[in-house]
Every structure is written in structure tokens, then in C-alpha cells.
N, C-alpha and C positions, 0 to 999 in steps of 0.2 A: 137388142141386148138379150142375152141368155138369162132366163129367170134365176138360174142357179148362181149366176155371177154376183148377185146381191145378197149372198148368204154369209153367215159367220160360222166358223167351225170351232168346236170345243172338244178336245180329245183327251183320253186318259188310258194308260196301259198299265196293268198290274202283271208282272212277269210270272208270278207263281201264286195262285190262289188255291188254297186247300179246299177239299170238299166240305169242310165245316166252317170255312171262313167266308168273308163277304168282300166283294169288290163294290165300292160305291163311288159315284161320280155326281157331284152337285153342279148344276148348270143354271146360270143366271139368265133368265129369259127377258129381262127388262129391255124394251124397245123392239121386240120381235113378236110377230103374231103367230108364227108356226114353228114347230120343232119336230125334227125327225132324228131318231137316235137308233144307230145300229150297235148291237152288242154282239161281239165276236169272241168265240172261244177257240183256243188252239186245239189241235188234235189231242185226244185223250190217250194216255199210255196204257190204259186198261179199258175193257168194255164197261159201259155204264147203261143203266136202264133209262136214265134221264140226264140230259146235258146240263140241266139246272134244277136245283130243288127250290130255289127262290129266284124269280126274275120279274121285277115290277118297277113302276115309277111311283115316286112319292112327291108331295108338294109341301111348301112352307112359305110363310111371309118373311121368315128370318133365316139368314144364312147359318147353316150348321146346327139348327135345332128346330123342334116342333114339327118334324115331318109326319105327314099322314098319307096313307095310300090313296092313289087316284083311282076311283072306281072304274072298273073295266079295263085298266091298263096293267094287267099282270098276265103272265103266262102260267097257267095252272097245271098243264100237262105237257111239259117239255119232252120231246122225243129223245131217243138215244143219240149220243154224240159219236162222231166218227173217230176211229182210233188212229194210231200212229201211221203216217204215210199219207193221210188225207190232206187236202189243201187247207181246209179249215175243219175244226171239230164240229162247230155249229154256229149259226147266226140267227139273230132275231131282230126285228125292226118295230119300233114304236113311232107312230105319227100322231100328233095332237095339235089342236088349236090352243094356243097359250092365252088367248083373251079371256077364257072362262076359268082359268086356274090361278093359283098363287104364283108369286114371282120366281121362286126357286124350285127347280125340278131335280130330284135325285134319282139316279138309276141305282137299283140294288140287285146284285147278281151273286148267287152262291152256286158254284159249279157242282156237277155230279162227281167229278174227280179233280185232282190237282191239275190245273192248267193255267195258261196265260189268258187273261180276259182284257179285251179292249172295248172301250165305248167311244164312238165317234158321233157327235151331235152336229146337226146342221140347223142353224137358226135362220129362218127366212121371213120375208115380208117385213123387212127392217125399216124402222123410222128413218134411219140414216144409212144409206147404202155404203157398205165398206168399199173404199177406194184404194186402200193400201194393204199390204200383207198383215201388218200389225192389227189393223181394224178388222180384218177378215179372220184373225185368229190362226194364221198360218205363217210358215217361214218364207214362202215364195208365193207371189200373186201374179199369175199370167192369164191374160184374156186374149181370145182370138176370134 
């Protein structure tokens, strides 16, 4: 078995996030020991000195409230984002062991310019291995 086969996906896409706005994505980690989150920014229409002014993970025991920053899981000096014509503007990845944190993890991203922002989370080492598309958090589930 491929170890990635037993993961669950949680994704969120915001098609237009202004430079002073925030994309956030709350992920329920219950029943999963590891989390890997990719945050992807579309190409920027204008040059920017930083692809994100805020890029961090927060945690909480309660869905939708009480979030606090997770120490060491923030990007404090995001580099410049790629401009129009690039395949992606920028991408960042967070990896963490969920056994030492609270149940809900929230991705917080404020881009350097107005762009689309997508977060794709992979929850692994699950108590119950997903065996269907619905349990894996996807539309189609194919293994080979």
C-alpha cells in the first residue's frame, strides 16, 4: 500500500483575495496524526515585494473561535510572488504532527497583491483509513 493512499484531503479556494483581506481555512484534525498543508497563490498582476504579508497556522479546541498562533508555524519573510504568465505566483508548505496541538488548525493567508489563494491539506496516519472518495475528502478515489 502507498502510504499516501490512506490520507484525507481538505481543500479551499478563494478566487480573489485582496492584499488587505484574508483567506482562512479551518481543518478538523480529529483522527489524524499528521497534517501537511500547501498554500498556493495565483500569479500576481503587479510586482510585489512579498507574496504574503501574513502566512501562518493557528489552533483551537473549538471550531470557529479561540484560535491562537502555533509557535514556529508562520512565514515571516515571504519572498516576492511571480507575476502574470508564471505557472504559480508562490507556494508554501506547512508540515506538522497533530498529536501535540489542538483539534482545529486554521490556515491564515493575506497575499501581497490581489490573487486567488488555495489551500490543500493532507491529513495522514489516520485512525480509520479512508476507503471511499467521500471518506478521503475527494470527488474520485483511484488506487493503483
